[in-house]
Biopython code that builds the backbone (N, CA, C, O; Angstrom):
import numpy as np
from Bio.PDB.StructureBuilder import StructureBuilder

atoms = [
    (1, "MET", "N", (0.742, -1.228, -0.104)),
    (1, "MET", "CA", (-0.171, 0.070, 0.021)),
    (1, "MET", "C", (0.909, 1.270, 0.115)),
    (1, "MET", "O", (0.678, 2.279, -0.550)),
    (2, "ASP", "N", (1.807, 1.224, 0.724)),
    (2, "ASP", "CA", (2.774, 2.431, 0.685)),
    (2, "ASP", "C", (3.585, 2.448, -0.720)),
    (2, "ASP", "O", (3.928, 3.586, -1.041)),
    (3, "HIS", "N", (3.887, 1.629, -1.441)),
    (3, "HIS", "CA", (4.119, 1.696, -2.823)),
    (3, "HIS", "C", (3.245, 2.295, -3.520)),
    (3, "HIS", "O", (3.741, 3.143, -4.262)),
    (4, "GLU", "N", (2.028, 2.184, -3.585)),
    (4, "GLU", "CA", (0.859, 2.801, -4.378)),
    (4, "GLU", "C", (0.589, 4.059, -3.843)),
    (4, "GLU", "O", (0.047, 4.907, -4.553)),
    (5, "LYS", "N", (0.912, 4.312, -2.615)),
    (5, "LYS", "CA", (0.866, 5.913, -2.142)),
    (5, "LYS", "C", (1.793, 6.749, -2.902)),
    (5, "LYS", "O", (1.480, 7.731, -3.575)),
    (6, "ARG", "N", (3.234, 6.156, -2.692)),
    (6, "ARG", "CA", (4.277, 6.817, -3.269)),
    (6, "ARG", "C", (4.296, 7.214, -4.724)),
    (6, "ARG", "O", (4.632, 8.280, -5.240)),
    (7, "LYS", "N", (3.763, 5.865, -5.367)),
    (7, "LYS", "CA", (3.261, 6.200, -6.838)),
    (7, "LYS", "C", (2.439, 7.282, -7.453)),
    (7, "LYS", "O", (2.686, 7.986, -8.433)),
    (8, "CYS", "N", (1.156, 7.251, -6.464)),
    (8, "CYS", "CA", (0.480, 8.059, -6.874)),
    (8, "CYS", "C", (0.903, 9.632, -6.247)),
    (8, "CYS", "O", (0.253, 10.626, -6.568)),
    (9, "GLN", "N", (1.940, 9.689, -5.425)),
    (9, "GLN", "CA", (2.317, 11.080, -4.811)),
    (9, "GLN", "C", (3.439, 11.597, -6.035)),
    (9, "GLN", "O", (3.691, 12.796, -6.160)),
    (10, "GLY", "N", (3.951, 10.756, -6.744)),
    (10, "GLY", "CA", (4.761, 10.926, -7.829)),
    (10, "GLY", "C", (4.063, 11.335, -9.073)),
    (10, "GLY", "O", (4.530, 12.278, -9.712)),
    (11, "THR", "N", (3.083, 10.776, -9.450)),
    (11, "THR", "CA", (2.328, 10.898, -10.479)),
    (11, "THR", "C", (1.583, 12.454, -10.237)),
    (11, "THR", "O", (1.467, 13.351, -11.071)),
    (12, "GLN", "N", (1.163, 12.443, -8.920)),
    (12, "GLN", "CA", (0.757, 13.955, -8.881)),
    (12, "GLN", "C", (1.587, 15.046, -8.945)),
    (12, "GLN", "O", (1.351, 16.079, -9.572)),
    (13, "ARG", "N", (2.709, 14.768, -8.189)),
    (13, "ARG", "CA", (3.872, 15.698, -8.491)),
    (13, "ARG", "C", (4.152, 15.940, -9.959)),
    (13, "ARG", "O", (4.275, 17.117, -10.296)),
    (14, "PHE", "N", (4.252, 15.154, -10.730)),
    (14, "PHE", "CA", (4.623, 15.316, -12.308)),
    (14, "PHE", "C", (3.226, 16.019, -12.722)),
    (14, "PHE", "O", (3.352, 17.190, -13.082)),
    (15, "MET", "N", (2.232, 15.617, -12.728)),
    (15, "MET", "CA", (1.222, 16.544, -13.017)),
    (15, "MET", "C", (1.414, 17.983, -12.549)),
    (15, "MET", "O", (1.484, 18.805, -13.463)),
    (16, "GLN", "N", (1.491, 18.343, -11.586)),
    (16, "GLN", "CA", (1.631, 19.769, -10.954)),
    (16, "GLN", "C", (2.767, 20.379, -11.801)),
    (16, "GLN", "O", (2.562, 21.512, -12.236)),
    (17, "PHE", "N", (3.891, 19.802, -12.079)),
    (17, "PHE", "CA", (5.162, 20.130, -12.737)),
    (17, "PHE", "C", (4.503, 20.453, -14.108)),
    (17, "PHE", "O", (4.517, 21.634, -14.455)),
    (18, "VAL", "N", (3.932, 19.538, -14.919)),
    (18, "VAL", "CA", (3.497, 19.918, -16.272)),
    (18, "VAL", "C", (2.537, 20.960, -16.195)),
    (18, "VAL", "O", (2.573, 21.897, -16.992)),
    (19, "GLY", "N", (1.532, 20.860, -15.145)),
    (19, "GLY", "CA", (0.679, 22.172, -15.195)),
    (19, "GLY", "C", (1.545, 23.483, -15.066)),
    (19, "GLY", "O", (1.447, 24.288, -15.993)),
    (20, "ALA", "N", (2.340, 23.766, -14.067)),
    (20, "ALA", "CA", (3.290, 24.793, -13.855)),
    (20, "ALA", "C", (3.721, 25.468, -15.065)),
    (20, "ALA", "O", (3.600, 26.663, -15.336)),
    (21, "ILE", "N", (4.376, 24.298, -15.933)),
    (21, "ILE", "CA", (5.456, 24.610, -17.080)),
    (21, "ILE", "C", (4.199, 24.931, -18.025)),
    (21, "ILE", "O", (4.286, 25.975, -18.671)),
    (22, "SER", "N", (3.278, 24.314, -18.149)),
    (22, "SER", "CA", (2.322, 24.642, -19.147)),
    (22, "SER", "C", (1.626, 26.234, -18.894)),
    (22, "SER", "O", (1.550, 26.953, -19.891)),
    (23, "ASN", "N", (1.229, 26.661, -17.842)),
    (23, "ASN", "CA", (0.925, 27.736, -17.495)),
    (23, "ASN", "C", (2.002, 28.672, -17.716)),
    (23, "ASN", "O", (1.661, 29.796, -18.084)),
    (24, "ILE", "N", (3.324, 28.420, -17.555)),
    (24, "ILE", "CA", (4.217, 29.491, -17.832)),
    (24, "ILE", "C", (4.306, 29.746, -19.478)),
    (24, "ILE", "O", (4.309, 30.844, -20.036)),
    (25, "VAL", "N", (4.378, 28.446, -20.093)),
    (25, "VAL", "CA", (4.675, 28.514, -21.543)),
    (25, "VAL", "C", (3.303, 29.417, -22.244)),
    (25, "VAL", "O", (3.468, 30.361, -23.017)),
    (26, "ALA", "N", (2.114, 28.969, -21.850)),
    (26, "ALA", "CA", (1.012, 29.811, -22.173)),
    (26, "ALA", "C", (1.093, 31.192, -22.072)),
    (26, "ALA", "O", (0.944, 31.977, -23.008)),
    (27, "PHE", "N", (1.350, 31.492, -20.834)),
    (27, "PHE", "CA", (1.507, 32.953, -20.468)),
    (27, "PHE", "C", (2.510, 33.850, -21.308)),
    (27, "PHE", "O", (2.375, 35.026, -21.647)),
    (28, "GLY", "N", (3.570, 32.956, -21.555)),
    (28, "GLY", "CA", (4.605, 33.686, -22.439)),
    (28, "GLY", "C", (4.060, 33.892, -23.814)),
    (28, "GLY", "O", (4.185, 34.949, -24.433)),
    (29, "VAL", "N", (3.423, 32.786, -24.278)),
    (29, "VAL", "CA", (2.906, 32.916, -25.692)),
    (29, "VAL", "C", (1.823, 33.936, -25.825)),
    (29, "VAL", "O", (1.602, 34.410, -26.940)),
    (30, "CYS", "N", (1.099, 34.331, -24.745)),
    (30, "CYS", "CA", (-0.260, 35.363, -24.786)),
    (30, "CYS", "C", (0.575, 36.773, -24.649)),
    (30, "CYS", "O", (0.215, 37.775, -25.266)),
    (31, "VAL", "N", (1.677, 36.760, -23.817)),
    (31, "VAL", "CA", (2.246, 37.989, -23.738)),
    (31, "VAL", "C", (2.930, 38.615, -25.060)),
    (31, "VAL", "O", (2.834, 39.753, -25.521)),
    (32, "ILE", "N", (3.864, 37.158, -25.651)),
    (32, "ILE", "CA", (4.559, 37.648, -26.814)),
    (32, "ILE", "C", (3.125, 37.995, -27.988)),
    (32, "ILE", "O", (3.087, 39.063, -28.597)),
    (33, "TRP", "N", (2.343, 37.229, -28.107)),
    (33, "TRP", "CA", (1.018, 37.601, -29.210)),
    (33, "TRP", "C", (0.582, 39.047, -28.977)),
    (33, "TRP", "O", (0.263, 39.807, -29.891)),
    (34, "ALA", "N", (0.593, 39.333, -27.812)),
    (34, "ALA", "CA", (-0.104, 40.618, -27.276)),
    (34, "ALA", "C", (0.845, 41.667, -27.736)),
    (34, "ALA", "O", (0.343, 42.751, -28.032)),
    (35, "CYS", "N", (2.292, 41.509, -27.860)),
    (35, "CYS", "CA", (3.037, 42.572, -27.920)),
    (35, "CYS", "C", (3.611, 42.686, -29.543)),
    (35, "CYS", "O", (4.324, 43.610, -29.937)),
    (36, "LEU", "N", (3.181, 41.642, -30.314)),
    (36, "LEU", "CA", (3.809, 41.509, -31.697)),
    (36, "LEU", "C", (2.806, 42.557, -32.301)),
    (36, "LEU", "O", (1.664, 42.828, -31.929)),
    (37, "PRO", "N", (3.585, 43.098, -33.386)),
    (37, "PRO", "CA", (2.566, 44.063, -34.152)),
    (37, "PRO", "C", (1.873, 43.268, -35.296)),
    (37, "PRO", "O", (2.555, 42.406, -35.849)),
    (38, "GLU", "N", (0.637, 43.455, -35.698)),
    (38, "GLU", "CA", (-0.155, 42.785, -36.451)),
    (38, "GLU", "C", (0.503, 42.341, -37.664)),
    (38, "GLU", "O", (0.373, 41.147, -37.932)),
    (39, "PRO", "N", (1.378, 43.273, -38.675)),
    (39, "PRO", "CA", (2.074, 42.656, -39.561)),
    (39, "PRO", "C", (2.996, 41.664, -39.410)),
    (39, "PRO", "O", (3.310, 41.018, -40.410)),
    (40, "TRP", "N", (3.623, 41.351, -38.075)),
    (40, "TRP", "CA", (4.547, 40.359, -38.035)),
    (40, "TRP", "C", (3.498, 38.991, -37.864)),
    (40, "TRP", "O", (3.875, 37.883, -38.244)),
    (41, "LEU", "N", (2.402, 39.165, -37.366)),
    (41, "LEU", "CA", (1.407, 37.875, -37.227)),
    (41, "LEU", "C", (1.214, 37.623, -38.522)),
    (41, "LEU", "O", (1.539, 36.500, -38.909)),
    (42, "HIS", "N", (0.723, 38.455, -39.374)),
    (42, "HIS", "CA", (0.304, 38.239, -40.779)),
    (42, "HIS", "C", (1.393, 37.414, -41.317)),
    (42, "HIS", "O", (1.167, 36.272, -41.717)),
    (43, "TYR", "N", (2.631, 37.969, -41.349)),
    (43, "TYR", "CA", (3.775, 37.184, -41.719)),
    (43, "TYR", "C", (3.943, 35.576, -41.172)),
    (43, "TYR", "O", (4.142, 34.650, -41.958)),
    (44, "LEU", "N", (3.858, 35.440, -40.063)),
    (44, "LEU", "CA", (3.724, 34.081, -39.400)),
    (44, "LEU", "C", (2.648, 33.280, -39.984)),
    (44, "LEU", "O", (2.701, 32.064, -39.799)),
    (45, "GLY", "N", (1.599, 33.812, -40.715)),
    (45, "GLY", "CA", (0.323, 33.096, -41.253)),
    (45, "GLY", "C", (-0.691, 33.067, -40.075)),
    (45, "GLY", "O", (-1.598, 32.236, -40.135)),
    (46, "ILE", "N", (-0.604, 33.987, -38.905)),
    (46, "ILE", "CA", (-1.718, 34.173, -37.866)),
    (46, "ILE", "C", (-2.689, 35.249, -38.616)),
    (46, "ILE", "O", (-2.357, 36.434, -38.641)),
    (47, "THR", "N", (-3.724, 34.868, -39.137)),
    (47, "THR", "CA", (-4.583, 35.801, -39.758)),
    (47, "THR", "C", (-6.104, 36.046, -38.872)),
    (47, "THR", "O", (-6.796, 37.039, -39.100)),
    (48, "SER", "N", (-6.472, 35.064, -37.912)),
    (48, "SER", "CA", (-7.557, 34.852, -37.239)),
    (48, "SER", "C", (-7.313, 34.959, -35.806)),
    (48, "SER", "O", (-6.810, 33.977, -35.258)),
    (49, "TYR", "N", (-7.610, 36.080, -35.049)),
    (49, "TYR", "CA", (-7.281, 35.955, -33.760)),
    (49, "TYR", "C", (-8.346, 36.936, -33.088)),
    (49, "TYR", "O", (-9.024, 37.681, -33.796)),
    (50, "PRO", "N", (-8.466, 36.913, -31.761)),
    (50, "PRO", "CA", (-9.519, 37.798, -30.889)),
    (50, "PRO", "C", (-8.551, 39.199, -30.673)),
    (50, "PRO", "O", (-7.332, 39.118, -30.519)),
    (51, "ASP", "N", (-9.211, 40.343, -30.686)),
    (51, "ASP", "CA", (-8.698, 41.553, -30.512)),
    (51, "ASP", "C", (-7.693, 41.421, -29.303)),
    (51, "ASP", "O", (-7.920, 40.634, -28.384)),
    (52, "LYS", "N", (-6.687, 42.142, -29.337)),
    (52, "LYS", "CA", (-5.600, 42.116, -28.287)),
    (52, "LYS", "C", (-5.857, 42.753, -27.007)),
    (52, "LYS", "O", (-5.295, 42.488, -25.945)),
    (53, "LEU", "N", (-6.783, 43.639, -27.216)),
    (53, "LEU", "CA", (-7.326, 44.175, -25.794)),
    (53, "LEU", "C", (-7.797, 43.247, -24.702)),
    (53, "LEU", "O", (-7.825, 43.516, -23.501)),
    (54, "PHE", "N", (-8.210, 41.980, -25.349)),
    (54, "PHE", "CA", (-8.838, 40.936, -24.659)),
    (54, "PHE", "C", (-7.469, 40.150, -23.754)),
    (54, "PHE", "O", (-7.521, 39.625, -22.642)),
    (55, "MET", "N", (-6.500, 40.270, -24.512)),
    (55, "MET", "CA", (-5.464, 39.667, -23.940)),
    (55, "MET", "C", (-4.795, 40.226, -22.805)),
    (55, "MET", "O", (-4.171, 39.594, -21.953)),
    (56, "LEU", "N", (-4.991, 41.576, -22.867)),
    (56, "LEU", "CA", (-4.458, 42.459, -21.938)),
    (56, "LEU", "C", (-5.484, 42.728, -20.727)),
    (56, "LEU", "O", (-5.112, 42.981, -19.581)),
    (57, "ALA", "N", (-6.727, 42.646, -21.105)),
    (57, "ALA", "CA", (-7.870, 42.992, -19.975)),
    (57, "ALA", "C", (-8.093, 41.782, -19.247)),
    (57, "ALA", "O", (-8.031, 41.817, -18.018)),
    (58, "ILE", "N", (-8.360, 40.647, -19.886)),
    (58, "ILE", "CA", (-8.607, 39.465, -19.011)),
    (58, "ILE", "C", (-8.105, 39.263, -18.118)),
    (58, "ILE", "O", (-8.810, 39.190, -17.111)),
    (59, "PRO", "N", (-6.573, 39.054, -17.969)),
    (59, "PRO", "CA", (-5.706, 38.773, -16.739)),
    (59, "PRO", "C", (-5.944, 39.857, -15.537)),
    (59, "PRO", "O", (-5.758, 39.560, -14.358)),
    (60, "PHE", "N", (-6.356, 41.083, -15.950)),
    (60, "PHE", "CA", (-6.357, 41.912, -15.154)),
    (60, "PHE", "C", (-7.727, 41.814, -14.177)),
    (60, "PHE", "O", (-7.795, 41.958, -12.957)),
    (61, "VAL", "N", (-8.841, 41.504, -15.191)),
    (61, "VAL", "CA", (-10.053, 41.333, -14.566)),
    (61, "VAL", "C", (-9.979, 39.982, -13.591)),
    (61, "VAL", "O", (-10.493, 39.959, -12.473)),
    (62, "LEU", "N", (-9.367, 39.025, -14.097)),
    (62, "LEU", "CA", (-9.049, 37.860, -12.975)),
    (62, "LEU", "C", (-8.316, 38.181, -11.825)),
    (62, "LEU", "O", (-8.617, 37.566, -10.802)),
    (63, "LEU", "N", (-7.402, 39.028, -11.772)),
    (63, "LEU", "CA", (-6.546, 39.478, -10.819)),
    (63, "LEU", "C", (-7.589, 40.239, -9.744)),
    (63, "LEU", "O", (-7.564, 39.995, -8.538)),
    (64, "ILE", "N", (-8.460, 41.146, -10.333)),
    (64, "ILE", "CA", (-8.824, 41.841, -9.466)),
    (64, "ILE", "C", (-9.977, 41.029, -8.765)),
    (64, "ILE", "O", (-10.265, 41.371, -7.618)),
    (65, "TYR", "N", (-10.617, 40.056, -9.307)),
    (65, "TYR", "CA", (-11.554, 39.117, -9.079)),
    (65, "TYR", "C", (-10.969, 38.519, -7.769)),
    (65, "TYR", "O", (-11.535, 38.627, -6.681)),
    (66, "ALA", "N", (-9.561, 37.755, -8.004)),
    (66, "ALA", "CA", (-8.823, 37.039, -7.065)),
    (66, "ALA", "C", (-8.690, 37.765, -5.986)),
    (66, "ALA", "O", (-8.868, 37.295, -4.862)),
    (67, "SER", "N", (-8.390, 38.887, -6.192)),
    (67, "SER", "CA", (-8.012, 40.052, -5.090)),
    (67, "SER", "C", (-9.145, 40.352, -4.009)),
    (67, "SER", "O", (-9.053, 40.357, -2.782)),
    (68, "LEU", "N", (-10.049, 40.558, -4.686)),
    (68, "LEU", "CA", (-11.444, 40.905, -4.054)),
    (68, "LEU", "C", (-11.867, 39.638, -3.179)),
    (68, "LEU", "O", (-12.328, 39.780, -2.046)),
    (69, "ASN", "N", (-11.700, 38.507, -3.720)),
    (69, "ASN", "CA", (-12.178, 37.190, -3.005)),
    (69, "ASN", "C", (-10.923, 36.983, -1.961)),
    (69, "ASN", "O", (-11.390, 36.514, -0.923)),
    (70, "HIS", "N", (-9.962, 37.104, -1.891)),
    (70, "HIS", "CA", (-8.843, 37.191, -1.029)),
    (70, "HIS", "C", (-9.097, 38.168, 0.305)),
    (70, "HIS", "O", (-8.930, 37.743, 1.448)),
    (71, "LEU", "N", (-9.543, 39.600, -0.008)),
    (71, "LEU", "CA", (-9.827, 40.415, 0.902)),
    (71, "LEU", "C", (-11.353, 39.920, 1.293)),
    (71, "LEU", "O", (-11.631, 40.537, 2.321)),
    (72, "ALA", "N", (-12.207, 39.271, 1.008)),
    (72, "ALA", "CA", (-13.468, 38.884, 1.663)),
    (72, "ALA", "C", (-13.081, 37.722, 2.451)),
    (72, "ALA", "O", (-13.950, 37.255, 3.187)),
    (73, "THR", "N", (-12.108, 37.255, 2.433)),
    (73, "THR", "CA", (-11.977, 35.977, 3.017)),
    (73, "THR", "C", (-11.189, 36.318, 4.405)),
    (73, "THR", "O", (-10.238, 37.098, 4.348)),
    (74, "PRO", "N", (-11.585, 35.726, 5.682)),
    (74, "PRO", "CA", (-11.004, 36.027, 6.835)),
    (74, "PRO", "C", (-9.799, 35.100, 7.051)),
    (74, "PRO", "O", (-9.733, 33.967, 6.575)),
    (75, "PRO", "N", (-8.931, 35.627, 7.745)),
    (75, "PRO", "CA", (-7.519, 35.062, 8.066)),
    (75, "PRO", "C", (-7.593, 33.597, 8.874)),
    (75, "PRO", "O", (-8.378, 33.284, 9.768)),
    (76, "ALA", "N", (-6.663, 32.904, 8.352)),
    (76, "ALA", "CA", (-6.696, 31.496, 8.814)),
    (76, "ALA", "C", (-6.873, 31.226, 10.219)),
    (76, "ALA", "O", (-7.423, 30.250, 10.730)),
    (77, "SER", "N", (-6.123, 32.613, 10.994)),
    (77, "SER", "CA", (-6.166, 32.420, 12.511)),
    (77, "SER", "C", (-7.868, 32.673, 13.222)),
    (77, "SER", "O", (-8.281, 32.433, 14.357)),
    (78, "SER", "N", (-8.537, 33.221, 12.070)),
    (78, "SER", "CA", (-9.742, 33.886, 12.768)),
    (78, "SER", "C", (-10.620, 32.605, 12.953)),
    (78, "SER", "O", (-10.514, 31.583, 12.275)),
    (79, "LEU", "N", (-11.502, 32.815, 13.972)),
    (79, "LEU", "CA", (-12.349, 31.923, 14.580)),
    (79, "LEU", "C", (-13.764, 31.472, 13.454)),
    (79, "LEU", "O", (-14.551, 30.530, 13.550)),
    (80, "ASN", "N", (-13.673, 32.542, 12.440)),
    (80, "ASN", "CA", (-14.772, 32.741, 11.719)),
    (80, "ASN", "C", (-14.730, 31.525, 10.584)),
    (80, "ASN", "O", (-15.703, 31.165, 9.922)),
    (81, "THR", "N", (-13.400, 30.976, 10.504)),
    (81, "THR", "CA", (-13.203, 29.810, 9.538)),
    (81, "THR", "C", (-13.663, 28.602, 10.154)),
    (81, "THR", "O", (-14.132, 27.703, 9.456)),
    (82, "LEU", "N", (-13.576, 28.503, 11.345)),
    (82, "LEU", "CA", (-14.255, 27.231, 12.189)),
    (82, "LEU", "C", (-15.597, 27.096, 12.260)),
    (82, "LEU", "O", (-16.143, 26.022, 12.003)),
    (83, "PHE", "N", (-16.307, 28.260, 12.643)),
    (83, "PHE", "CA", (-17.887, 28.066, 12.659)),
    (83, "PHE", "C", (-18.692, 28.852, 11.702)),
    (83, "PHE", "O", (-18.442, 29.987, 11.298)),
    (84, "VAL", "N", (-19.708, 28.085, 11.388)),
    (84, "VAL", "CA", (-20.618, 28.501, 10.383)),
    (84, "VAL", "C", (-21.596, 29.403, 11.018)),
    (84, "VAL", "O", (-22.201, 29.043, 12.028)),
    (85, "THR", "N", (-21.807, 30.719, 10.399)),
    (85, "THR", "CA", (-22.955, 31.808, 11.135)),
    (85, "THR", "C", (-23.764, 32.231, 10.077)),
    (85, "THR", "O", (-23.765, 33.383, 9.641)),
    (86, "VAL", "N", (-24.637, 31.065, 9.547)),
    (86, "VAL", "CA", (-25.602, 31.556, 8.781)),
    (86, "VAL", "C", (-27.061, 30.890, 9.443)),
    (86, "VAL", "O", (-27.060, 30.126, 10.409)),
    (87, "ALA", "N", (-28.157, 31.295, 8.797)),
    (87, "ALA", "CA", (-29.357, 30.995, 9.371)),
    (87, "ALA", "C", (-29.574, 31.272, 10.674)),
    (87, "ALA", "O", (-30.012, 30.504, 11.530)),
    (88, "GLY", "N", (-29.209, 32.538, 10.807)),
    (88, "GLY", "CA", (-29.474, 33.224, 12.389)),
    (88, "GLY", "C", (-28.864, 32.543, 13.487)),
    (88, "GLY", "O", (-29.477, 32.405, 14.546)),
    (89, "GLY", "N", (-27.719, 32.112, 13.323)),
    (89, "GLY", "CA", (-26.894, 31.100, 14.476)),
    (89, "GLY", "C", (-27.562, 30.058, 14.752)),
    (89, "GLY", "O", (-27.547, 29.610, 15.899)),
    (90, "GLN", "N", (-28.405, 29.366, 13.575)),
    (90, "GLN", "CA", (-29.039, 28.167, 13.976)),
    (90, "GLN", "C", (-28.157, 27.231, 13.497)),
    (90, "GLN", "O", (-27.456, 27.612, 12.560)),
    (91, "ALA", "N", (-27.984, 25.960, 13.939)),
    (91, "ALA", "CA", (-26.860, 24.655, 13.660)),
    (91, "ALA", "C", (-27.534, 24.248, 12.239)),
    (91, "ALA", "O", (-28.730, 24.238, 11.947)),
    (92, "ILE", "N", (-26.659, 23.992, 11.623)),
    (92, "ILE", "CA", (-27.004, 23.433, 10.212)),
    (92, "ILE", "C", (-27.150, 21.909, 10.560)),
    (92, "ILE", "O", (-26.487, 21.303, 11.402)),
    (93, "GLN", "N", (-28.196, 21.375, 9.711)),
    (93, "GLN", "CA", (-28.543, 20.003, 10.089)),
    (93, "GLN", "C", (-27.486, 19.035, 9.319)),
    (93, "GLN", "O", (-26.808, 19.477, 8.392)),
    (94, "PRO", "N", (-27.394, 17.747, 9.742)),
    (94, "PRO", "CA", (-26.319, 17.038, 9.151)),
    (94, "PRO", "C", (-26.976, 16.502, 7.880)),
    (94, "PRO", "O", (-28.187, 16.339, 7.733)),
    (95, "ILE", "N", (-26.010, 16.247, 6.968)),
    (95, "ILE", "CA", (-26.404, 15.835, 5.780)),
    (95, "ILE", "C", (-26.792, 14.293, 5.901)),
    (95, "ILE", "O", (-26.247, 13.447, 6.609)),
    (96, "GLY", "N", (-27.996, 14.123, 4.931)),
    (96, "GLY", "CA", (-28.728, 12.796, 5.010)),
    (96, "GLY", "C", (-29.592, 12.714, 3.655)),
    (96, "GLY", "O", (-30.117, 13.646, 3.046)),
    (97, "ASP", "N", (-29.593, 11.605, 3.412)),
    (97, "ASP", "CA", (-30.698, 11.316, 2.240)),
    (97, "ASP", "C", (-31.847, 11.335, 2.203)),
    (97, "ASP", "O", (-32.451, 10.745, 3.099)),
    (98, "LEU", "N", (-32.575, 12.005, 1.173)),
    (98, "LEU", "CA", (-33.870, 12.312, 1.137)),
    (98, "LEU", "C", (-34.839, 11.074, 0.581)),
    (98, "LEU", "O", (-34.538, 10.592, -0.511)),
    (99, "PRO", "N", (-35.790, 10.639, 1.171)),
    (99, "PRO", "CA", (-36.533, 9.674, 0.200)),
    (99, "PRO", "C", (-37.099, 9.946, -1.062)),
    (99, "PRO", "O", (-37.914, 10.856, -1.210)),
    (100, "PHE", "N", (-36.643, 9.071, -2.168)),
    (100, "PHE", "CA", (-37.033, 9.617, -3.312)),
    (100, "PHE", "C", (-38.309, 9.534, -3.550)),
    (100, "PHE", "O", (-38.641, 10.077, -4.603)),
    (101, "VAL", "N", (-39.282, 8.969, -2.849)),
    (101, "VAL", "CA", (-40.757, 9.599, -2.923)),
    (101, "VAL", "C", (-40.907, 11.021, -2.490)),
    (101, "VAL", "O", (-41.843, 11.684, -2.936)),
    (102, "GLN", "N", (-40.038, 11.541, -1.639)),
    (102, "GLN", "CA", (-40.614, 12.893, -1.432)),
    (102, "GLN", "C", (-39.729, 13.740, -2.388)),
    (102, "GLN", "O", (-40.123, 14.888, -2.592)),
    (103, "VAL", "N", (-38.636, 13.351, -2.976)),
    (103, "VAL", "CA", (-38.028, 14.112, -3.832)),
    (103, "VAL", "C", (-38.796, 14.217, -5.433)),
    (103, "VAL", "O", (-38.613, 15.159, -6.203)),
    (104, "ASN", "N", (-39.707, 12.988, -5.720)),
    (104, "ASN", "CA", (-40.190, 13.250, -6.789)),
    (104, "ASN", "C", (-41.619, 13.561, -6.592)),
    (104, "ASN", "O", (-42.324, 13.613, -7.600)),
    (105, "ARG", "N", (-42.112, 13.761, -5.504)),
    (105, "ARG", "CA", (-43.333, 14.781, -5.189)),
    (105, "ARG", "C", (-42.921, 15.937, -5.485)),
    (105, "ARG", "O", (-43.552, 16.634, -6.280)),
    (106, "ALA", "N", (-41.711, 16.383, -4.862)),
    (106, "ALA", "CA", (-41.486, 17.797, -4.873)),
    (106, "ALA", "C", (-41.006, 18.461, -6.337)),
    (106, "ALA", "O", (-41.078, 19.678, -6.502)),
    (107, "MET", "N", (-40.558, 17.650, -7.288)),
    (107, "MET", "CA", (-40.071, 17.860, -8.336)),
    (107, "MET", "C", (-41.337, 17.710, -9.465)),
    (107, "MET", "O", (-41.519, 18.532, -10.363)),
    (108, "PHE", "N", (-42.117, 16.584, -9.259)),
    (108, "PHE", "CA", (-42.888, 16.465, -10.426)),
    (108, "PHE", "C", (-44.353, 16.486, -10.187)),
    (108, "PHE", "O", (-45.111, 16.248, -11.128)),
    (109, "VAL", "N", (-44.789, 16.741, -9.063)),
    (109, "VAL", "CA", (-46.090, 16.644, -8.590)),
    (109, "VAL", "C", (-46.598, 18.239, -8.668)),
    (109, "VAL", "O", (-46.129, 19.067, -7.888)),
    (110, "LYS", "N", (-47.606, 18.601, -9.683)),
    (110, "LYS", "CA", (-48.083, 20.084, -9.373)),
    (110, "LYS", "C", (-48.797, 20.245, -8.248)),
    (110, "LYS", "O", (-49.567, 19.384, -7.821)),
    (111, "PRO", "N", (-48.612, 21.222, -7.764)),
    (111, "PRO", "CA", (-49.178, 21.782, -6.587)),
    (111, "PRO", "C", (-51.098, 22.164, -6.988)),
    (111, "PRO", "O", (-51.543, 22.789, -7.952)),
    (112, "LEU", "N", (-51.714, 21.634, -6.057)),
    (112, "LEU", "CA", (-53.223, 22.035, -6.143)),
    (112, "LEU", "C", (-53.322, 23.515, -6.049)),
    (112, "LEU", "O", (-52.664, 24.197, -5.263)),
    (113, "GLY", "N", (-54.413, 24.077, -7.123)),
    (113, "GLY", "CA", (-54.853, 25.351, -6.961)),
    (113, "GLY", "C", (-54.357, 26.275, -7.860)),
    (113, "GLY", "O", (-54.702, 27.455, -7.787)),
]
sb = StructureBuilder()
sb.init_structure("model")
sb.init_model(0)
sb.init_chain("A")
sb.init_seg("    ")
for serial, (resi, resn, name, xyz) in enumerate(atoms, 1):
    if name == "N":
        sb.init_residue(resn, " ", resi, " ")
    sb.init_atom(name, np.array(xyz, "f"), 0.0, 1.0, " ", f" {name:<3s}", serial, name[0])
structure = sb.get_structure()
C-alpha cells in the first residue's frame, strides 16, 4: 500500500510540474502575441485572432476578482473559519439522504390550486 501511495504522489507531482510549466509557456505565448505588431502575425500566417485588448484586459479582471475574494476571506487564524454563522445562528442539519418519494413529489407533482 505504501508503494501505491508513493506512486500516486509521484504522478501527482509530475502533473503539477507539467501544469506549472504549461501555464508559464501559455502565459509567455500570450504576452508575445499581445506585444507583436499585426504585420508580424500576418507574416507568421496568423490571420484570425481575437482583439489584443482582451489578452491584456482578461488577466487584470481575473487578478481583481482573485484579489477581492482574498480580501473577503477571513484570515486562517480567525475563529470565523471554524464556525458557520448562517441561518441566524441556528445549527446546520447534518447531511442525510431524502426519500426518493419525497424528491419525486417535490419535483414532478403539480401543486393544487
